[in-house]
C-alpha positions as CSV (number, residue, x, y, z in Angstrom):
1,H,6.4,37.3,-17.1
2,P,8.5,40.3,-16.0
3,E,11.7,39.0,-17.6
4,Y,10.1,38.0,-20.9
5,E,11.5,40.1,-23.8
6,V,8.2,41.8,-24.5
7,V,7.9,43.1,-20.9
8,N,11.6,43.2,-19.8
9,M,10.8,44.8,-16.5
10,S,13.8,46.1,-14.5
11,I,14.6,44.5,-11.1
12,E,14.1,47.8,-9.5
13,D,10.6,48.2,-10.9
14,Q,9.8,44.6,-9.8
15,K,11.0,45.4,-6.3
16,E,8.9,48.5,-6.1
17,L,5.8,46.6,-7.3
18,A,6.5,43.7,-4.9
19,R,6.5,46.2,-2.0
20,K,3.0,47.1,-3.2
21,G,1.8,43.4,-3.1
22,V,2.3,42.4,-6.7
23,Y,3.0,38.8,-7.6
24,F,5.2,37.9,-10.5
25,E,4.4,34.9,-12.6
26,R,7.7,33.4,-13.8
27,C,7.0,30.7,-16.3
28,F,8.9,27.7,-17.6
29,Y,7.8,28.6,-21.1
30,S,10.6,31.2,-21.4
31,I,13.2,28.5,-20.4
32,A,11.6,25.8,-22.6
33,T,11.8,28.0,-25.7
34,G,15.4,29.1,-24.9
35,K,14.6,32.7,-24.5
36,I,15.7,33.0,-20.9
37,K,18.2,31.0,-18.9
38,P,17.1,29.3,-15.6
39,E,19.9,31.2,-13.8
40,D,18.4,34.5,-14.9
41,I,15.0,33.7,-13.5
42,A,16.6,32.4,-10.3
43,Q,18.6,35.6,-9.9
44,A,15.4,37.7,-10.4
45,I,13.6,35.6,-7.8
46,R,16.5,36.0,-5.3
47,E,16.6,39.8,-5.8
48,V,12.8,40.4,-5.8
49,G,11.7,37.7,-3.4
50,V,10.2,34.3,-3.2
51,E,7.2,35.9,-1.4
52,S,6.2,37.8,-4.6
53,T,6.9,34.9,-7.0
54,I,4.5,32.4,-8.5
55,I,6.2,29.7,-10.7
56,A,4.1,28.2,-13.4
57,T,4.6,26.7,-16.8
58,D,2.5,28.6,-19.3
59,L,2.8,25.4,-21.4
60,G,0.2,23.5,-23.4
61,Q,1.5,24.3,-26.9
62,V,1.9,21.4,-29.2
63,T,5.6,22.1,-29.7
64,N,6.4,22.2,-26.0
65,P,6.3,19.8,-23.1
66,D,3.0,19.2,-21.5
67,P,2.3,21.3,-18.4
68,V,2.9,18.5,-15.9
69,S,6.2,17.5,-17.4
70,G,7.2,21.1,-17.8
71,L,6.5,21.9,-14.1
72,S,8.6,18.9,-13.1
73,M,11.4,20.1,-15.3
74,Y,11.0,23.6,-13.9
75,V,11.2,22.5,-10.3
76,K,14.4,20.5,-11.1
77,E,15.9,23.6,-12.6
78,I,14.9,25.8,-9.6
79,L,16.4,23.2,-7.2
80,R,19.6,23.2,-9.3
81,C,19.8,26.9,-8.9
82,G,19.9,26.6,-5.2
83,F,16.3,27.0,-4.0
84,T,15.0,24.9,-1.2
85,E,11.9,22.6,-1.4
86,R,10.3,25.0,1.1
87,E,10.8,28.0,-1.2
88,I,9.4,26.0,-4.1
89,E,6.3,25.1,-2.0
90,I,5.8,28.8,-1.3
91,M,6.1,29.8,-5.0
92,I,4.0,26.9,-6.4
93,K,1.4,26.4,-3.6
94,E,1.2,29.2,-1.0
95,N,1.5,32.3,-3.1
96,P,-1.1,31.3,-5.6
97,A,-3.5,30.3,-2.7
98,K,-3.0,33.8,-1.2
99,L,-3.6,35.5,-4.5
100,L,-6.8,33.5,-5.0
101,E,-7.8,33.7,-1.3
102,I,-7.9,30.0,-0.9
103,N,-7.5,28.7,2.6
104,N,-6.4,25.2,3.8
105,V,-3.6,24.5,1.3
């Protein structure tokens, strides 16, 4: 969660790490709790790259939406921010598969 307040990693540091093959998990939890705006995560993804981003929820807490509902809400927000369905597929499906070395996704 590079943009989460505890980490608060600069975009330049993220770009440098992305060049080294690092994936960044950008979670809906930060949006659901109101700590980060969807537009801020979208801007970070645009600057650092879809290819280095994994979007997930990090949900499951009693006070937050369930993970499936949260992912649906997250995808709607990402689409609203101008990402394509193809870019979302890369961030939800292809990048995690690469990281886990899973073929045939």
